[in-house]
ZAVEXMI-442231 format. One record per residue (C-alpha): residue in three letters; x, y, z. Coordinates in steps of 0.2 Angstrom, whole numbers, padded with zeros to 4 digits. Each point is the difference from the previous one (the first is absolute). Layout:
! residues N
ATOM  resn     xx     yy     zz
ATOM   ALA      X      Y      Z
...
***
This chain:
! residues 307
ATOM  resn     xx     yy     zz
ATOM   MET   0438  -0048  -0412
ATOM   ASN  -0009   0010   0015
ATOM   ASN  -0008   0015  -0003
ATOM   ILE  -0006   0010   0012
ATOM   PHE  -0013   0014  -0003
ATOM   ASN  -0003   0011   0014
ATOM   LYS  -0019   0003   0003
ATOM   ARG   0002   0018   0003
ATOM   THR   0009  -0001  -0022
ATOM   ILE  -0015  -0010  -0002
ATOM   LEU  -0012   0014   0006
ATOM   ALA   0008   0014  -0008
ATOM   SER   0000  -0008  -0017
ATOM   LEU  -0018  -0006   0001
ATOM   PHE  -0006   0016   0007
ATOM   SER   0009   0010  -0013
ATOM   LEU  -0007  -0010  -0013
ATOM   LEU  -0018   0003   0004
ATOM   MET   0003   0018   0003
ATOM   LEU   0005   0001  -0018
ATOM   ILE  -0015  -0012  -0007
ATOM   GLY  -0012   0009   0013
ATOM   TYR  -0005  -0011   0011
ATOM   ALA  -0015   0004   0011
ATOM   GLU   0005  -0003   0021
ATOM   ARG  -0002  -0019   0002
ATOM   GLU   0010  -0014   0010
ATOM   LYS   0015  -0003  -0009
ATOM   VAL   0002  -0020  -0006
ATOM   VAL   0014  -0009  -0010
ATOM   GLN  -0006  -0012  -0012
ATOM   ILE   0009  -0016  -0008
ATOM   PHE  -0006  -0002  -0018
ATOM   ARG   0001  -0020  -0011
ATOM   GLY  -0009   0001  -0016
ATOM   GLY  -0007   0017   0001
ATOM   GLU  -0008  -0006   0015
ATOM   VAL   0001   0006   0020
ATOM   VAL   0006  -0014   0009
ATOM   GLN   0004   0007   0016
ATOM   GLU  -0003   0017   0009
ATOM   TYR   0008   0005   0015
ATOM   ALA  -0002   0021   0008
ATOM   ILE   0012   0010   0003
ATOM   SER  -0002   0001   0018
ATOM   ASP   0002  -0022   0001
ATOM   ILE   0018   0002  -0006
ATOM   ASP   0017   0003   0007
ATOM   TYR   0011  -0002  -0015
ATOM   ILE   0000  -0012  -0014
ATOM   GLU   0013  -0012  -0005
ATOM   VAL   0006  -0007  -0016
ATOM   ASN   0011  -0017   0000
ATOM   ASP   0004  -0014  -0007
ATOM   ARG  -0013  -0012   0000
ATOM   ILE   0007  -0015   0013
ATOM   GLU  -0010  -0014  -0008
ATOM   SER  -0014  -0009   0015
ATOM   PRO   0001  -0018   0003
ATOM   SER  -0010  -0011  -0007
ATOM   LYS  -0011  -0017   0007
ATOM   VAL  -0001   0004   0019
ATOM   GLU  -0009  -0012   0009
ATOM   ALA  -0002  -0006   0017
ATOM   GLU  -0001  -0019   0006
ATOM   VAL  -0007  -0003   0020
ATOM   ASP   0007  -0014   0010
ATOM   GLU  -0004  -0004   0016
ATOM   LYS   0007   0016   0010
ATOM   SER   0007   0010  -0014
ATOM   ILE  -0002   0007  -0018
ATOM   THR   0012   0000  -0014
ATOM   ILE   0000   0014  -0013
ATOM   THR   0009  -0004  -0016
ATOM   TRP   0004   0010  -0016
ATOM   ASN   0010   0003  -0016
ATOM   ALA   0018   0008   0000
ATOM   VAL   0003   0017  -0006
ATOM   GLU   0017   0002  -0006
ATOM   GLY   0013   0007   0014
ATOM   ALA  -0014   0004   0010
ATOM   THR  -0002  -0001   0019
ATOM   TYR  -0018  -0001   0006
ATOM   ASN  -0011   0006   0014
ATOM   ILE  -0016  -0010   0004
ATOM   TYR  -0015   0010   0008
ATOM   ARG  -0017  -0008   0011
ATOM   SER  -0018   0005   0000
ATOM   ALA  -0015  -0005   0009
ATOM   ASP  -0013   0009  -0013
ATOM   ASN   0011   0002  -0015
ATOM   VAL  -0004   0018   0002
ATOM   ASN   0014   0005   0015
ATOM   PHE   0021  -0009  -0001
ATOM   THR   0013   0000   0010
ATOM   LEU   0016  -0006  -0004
ATOM   LEU   0005  -0015   0007
ATOM   ALA   0016  -0004  -0006
ATOM   LYS   0014   0009  -0008
ATOM   ASP   0015  -0004  -0011
ATOM   LEU  -0003  -0016  -0003
ATOM   LYS   0011  -0008  -0014
ATOM   GLU  -0009  -0019  -0002
ATOM   THR  -0020   0002  -0012
ATOM   SER  -0007  -0008   0016
ATOM   TYR  -0005   0005   0019
ATOM   THR  -0006  -0011   0014
ATOM   ASP  -0015   0009   0011
ATOM   SER   0004  -0008   0016
ATOM   GLU  -0016   0010   0010
ATOM   PRO  -0011   0003  -0012
ATOM   LEU  -0018   0009   0002
ATOM   SER  -0015  -0010   0006
ATOM   GLY  -0012   0003  -0013
ATOM   SER   0006   0008  -0017
ATOM   ASN   0017   0004  -0007
ATOM   PHE   0006   0008  -0013
ATOM   TYR   0017   0003  -0007
ATOM   LYS   0007   0011  -0013
ATOM   VAL   0020   0000  -0004
ATOM   LYS   0011   0015  -0007
ATOM   ALA   0016  -0002  -0010
ATOM   ILE   0014   0012   0005
ATOM   VAL   0013   0004  -0015
ATOM   ASP   0015   0013   0005
ATOM   GLY  -0012   0007   0013
ATOM   GLN  -0015   0002  -0011
ATOM   GLU  -0017  -0011   0003
ATOM   SER  -0011  -0005  -0011
ATOM   ALA  -0019   0000   0002
ATOM   TYR  -0009  -0013   0010
ATOM   THR  -0006  -0016  -0008
ATOM   GLN  -0014  -0008   0000
ATOM   SER  -0007  -0008   0018
ATOM   ALA   0004  -0017   0004
ATOM   ALA  -0015  -0004   0013
ATOM   ALA   0000  -0014   0014
ATOM   SER  -0013  -0005   0015
ATOM   PHE   0008  -0004   0018
ATOM   SER  -0008  -0009   0012
ATOM   ASP   0002  -0010   0016
ATOM   THR  -0019  -0004   0002
ATOM   GLU  -0011  -0014  -0010
ATOM   LEU  -0012   0009  -0009
ATOM   PRO  -0017  -0008  -0003
ATOM   SER  -0006  -0008  -0017
ATOM   GLY  -0013   0013  -0009
ATOM   VAL  -0001   0012  -0012
ATOM   TYR   0011   0014   0002
ATOM   LEU  -0005   0016  -0010
ATOM   GLY   0007   0019  -0004
ATOM   ILE  -0003   0015  -0009
ATOM   THR   0007   0013  -0011
ATOM   GLY  -0012   0012  -0006
ATOM   PHE   0006   0013  -0014
ATOM   ASN  -0003   0017  -0009
ATOM   GLN   0014   0012  -0002
ATOM   SER   0006  -0008   0018
ATOM   LEU   0000  -0016   0009
ATOM   MET  -0012  -0006   0014
ATOM   GLU   0004  -0015   0010
ATOM   TYR  -0008  -0013   0012
ATOM   PRO   0015  -0012   0005
ATOM   VAL  -0002  -0018  -0003
ATOM   HIS  -0009  -0010   0014
ATOM   SER  -0012  -0014   0006
ATOM   LEU  -0017   0000  -0008
ATOM   THR  -0013  -0003   0014
ATOM   LYS  -0015   0004   0007
ATOM   SER   0006   0014   0009
ATOM   SER   0012   0006  -0012
ATOM   VAL  -0011   0002  -0013
ATOM   THR  -0010   0017   0006
ATOM   GLY   0021   0007  -0002
ATOM   PHE  -0001  -0006  -0017
ATOM   ASN  -0016   0007  -0005
ATOM   ASP   0003   0018   0008
ATOM   PHE   0017   0000  -0006
ATOM   ILE  -0010  -0001  -0019
ATOM   ASP  -0013   0009   0004
ATOM   GLY   0011   0015   0005
ATOM   LEU   0009   0001  -0017
ATOM   GLU  -0003   0014  -0011
ATOM   MET   0003   0005  -0020
ATOM   LYS   0009   0011  -0005
ATOM   ASN   0011   0006  -0018
ATOM   GLY   0014  -0012  -0002
ATOM   THR   0004  -0020  -0005
ATOM   ILE   0017  -0005   0008
ATOM   LEU  -0006  -0019  -0003
ATOM   TYR   0015  -0007  -0003
ATOM   HIS   0012   0010   0016
ATOM   SER  -0017  -0010   0010
ATOM   PHE   0003  -0017  -0005
ATOM   ASP   0019   0002   0002
ATOM   LYS  -0003   0005   0019
ATOM   ALA  -0016  -0011   0003
ATOM   LEU   0014  -0015  -0005
ATOM   ASP   0014   0007   0010
ATOM   ALA  -0014   0000   0016
ATOM   LEU  -0006  -0018  -0006
ATOM   GLN   0018  -0006   0000
ATOM   ALA   0004   0008   0017
ATOM   SER  -0015  -0006   0010
ATOM   ASN  -0004  -0012   0013
ATOM   LEU  -0007  -0018  -0006
ATOM   PRO  -0002  -0016   0004
ATOM   GLU   0013  -0011   0000
ATOM   ASP  -0013  -0012  -0011
ATOM   LEU  -0003   0013  -0014
ATOM   THR  -0008  -0007  -0014
ATOM   THR  -0005   0015  -0012
ATOM   ALA   0007   0016  -0002
ATOM   ALA  -0010   0011  -0012
ATOM   ILE   0000   0020  -0002
ATOM   ILE  -0017   0006  -0012
ATOM   THR   0003   0018  -0008
ATOM   PHE  -0018   0009  -0005
ATOM   THR   0004   0015  -0009
ATOM   ASP  -0013   0012  -0011
ATOM   GLY   0016   0010  -0007
ATOM   LEU   0015   0002  -0008
ATOM   ASP   0015   0003   0009
ATOM   GLN   0005   0018   0002
ATOM   GLY   0018   0000   0006
ATOM   SER   0004  -0012   0010
ATOM   PHE   0019  -0001  -0007
ATOM   MET   0002   0019   0010
ATOM   MET  -0004  -0009   0016
ATOM   ASN   0015  -0012   0000
ATOM   PRO   0014   0006  -0009
ATOM   ALA   0008  -0016  -0004
ATOM   HIS  -0012  -0001  -0015
ATOM   ALA   0002   0010  -0017
ATOM   ASN  -0017   0003  -0005
ATOM   ASN  -0017  -0010   0003
ATOM   ASP   0002  -0014  -0014
ATOM   ASP   0017  -0004   0011
ATOM   TYR  -0009  -0001   0016
ATOM   LEU  -0014  -0009  -0008
ATOM   LYS   0013  -0013  -0006
ATOM   ALA   0009  -0002   0019
ATOM   MET  -0018  -0003   0005
ATOM   ASN  -0003  -0015  -0012
ATOM   LYS   0017  -0007   0007
ATOM   ARG  -0002   0000   0017
ATOM   ILE  -0016  -0011  -0006
ATOM   LYS   0011  -0011  -0007
ATOM   GLU   0015  -0003   0010
ATOM   GLU  -0003   0007   0019
ATOM   LYS  -0012  -0010   0012
ATOM   VAL  -0008   0001   0016
ATOM   PHE   0005  -0012   0014
ATOM   GLY   0009  -0013  -0010
ATOM   LYS  -0018   0003  -0015
ATOM   ALA  -0001   0005  -0015
ATOM   ILE  -0010   0014  -0002
ATOM   GLU  -0019   0000  -0006
ATOM   ALA  -0004   0017  -0006
ATOM   TYR  -0019   0006  -0008
ATOM   SER  -0003   0016  -0008
ATOM   ILE  -0017   0004  -0004
ATOM   GLY  -0005   0019  -0012
ATOM   LEU  -0015   0008   0001
ATOM   LYS   0004   0013  -0013
ATOM   GLY  -0003   0017   0006
ATOM   SER  -0007   0015  -0010
ATOM   ASP   0017   0007  -0002
ATOM   VAL   0010  -0015  -0007
ATOM   LYS   0003   0007  -0019
ATOM   ASP   0013  -0014  -0002
ATOM   ASP  -0008  -0017   0001
ATOM   GLU   0016  -0010  -0006
ATOM   ALA   0009   0008   0014
ATOM   PHE  -0014  -0004   0013
ATOM   THR   0000  -0019  -0007
ATOM   ARG   0019   0000   0000
ATOM   ASN   0000   0004   0020
ATOM   LEU  -0013  -0013   0003
ATOM   GLN   0010  -0013  -0008
ATOM   GLN   0017   0005   0008
ATOM   LEU  -0005   0002   0017
ATOM   ALA  -0007  -0019  -0001
ATOM   SER   0008  -0016   0001
ATOM   SER  -0010  -0009  -0014
ATOM   PRO  -0011   0006  -0015
ATOM   ALA  -0015  -0008   0010
ATOM   ASN   0004   0013   0015
ATOM   ALA  -0002   0014  -0009
ATOM   THR  -0019   0005  -0001
ATOM   GLU  -0007   0015  -0007
ATOM   LEU  -0019   0002   0006
ATOM   ASN  -0017   0012  -0005
ATOM   ASN  -0006   0006   0017
ATOM   MET   0002  -0001   0018
ATOM   ASP  -0010  -0017   0001
ATOM   GLU   0011  -0009  -0012
ATOM   VAL   0014   0007   0012
ATOM   ASN  -0007  -0007   0016
ATOM   ALA  -0003  -0016  -0007
ATOM   ARG   0020  -0003  -0005
ATOM   PHE   0006   0005   0017
ATOM   ARG  -0013  -0012   0005
ATOM   GLU   0006  -0015  -0012
ATOM   ILE   0020   0005   0005
ATOM   ALA  -0007  -0001   0018
ATOM   GLU  -0007  -0017  -0004
***
């Protein structure tokens, strides 16, 4: 099934409706509702056309494994499909790496130096699935020094990312400047931030003698619309469960993930149970989930984890 609605037809129908109900002149948008709430919104001027297609299932369990000179990507099969695989250095801008693959694995024999992110699409009868989740891997020809490696993902209604690299006397100023430059705004895409932070950790250049892989989440509010940032998740609860599954099942350079969560409840939090559930699900054990009362306690907790 492949029904195409021309942009002109969409515009004519929408403008006729708007004229009938007497709307004032404003930018017109298409809104998609689920459960009575808007989950996506697009400006009419940004839409070329709309297609209604049969849904093609995306491949699942995409993984990337580093060898001495290559990275092998594997995924679960979709019945009757061939596959296209895409690669990115920043997990944002993806380019086609290989297409029309019949097998459920591919070896990238010339990986990028540093971070490599991979996504896969299934193609059935000429129609593509959505992208899979990213599989991340880091490739380096040089040995990295031992020490502490740190990255930061700030979030409100958008993400602010500081890449993972060695924490030294000379680099600490950059970390401090980044934190000082963060701004408070409305919105909290908590789960999406965790998702991207874990991607960044898995794809970073890290020493071969890595002993601990930790991710620390600090929040003062509830998640507001992370699932809108990633179409693979039906709603916020689905996104949170997926992040808990990542903590339990995935690794960083062969190491299990030590996930800590710290909560300082803001005045706008009306659902105490949801706040506590977030902390529990974004931690790798109950002992790693902590709700605190003030910033002095927060700072002390950060020091305790660091030690």
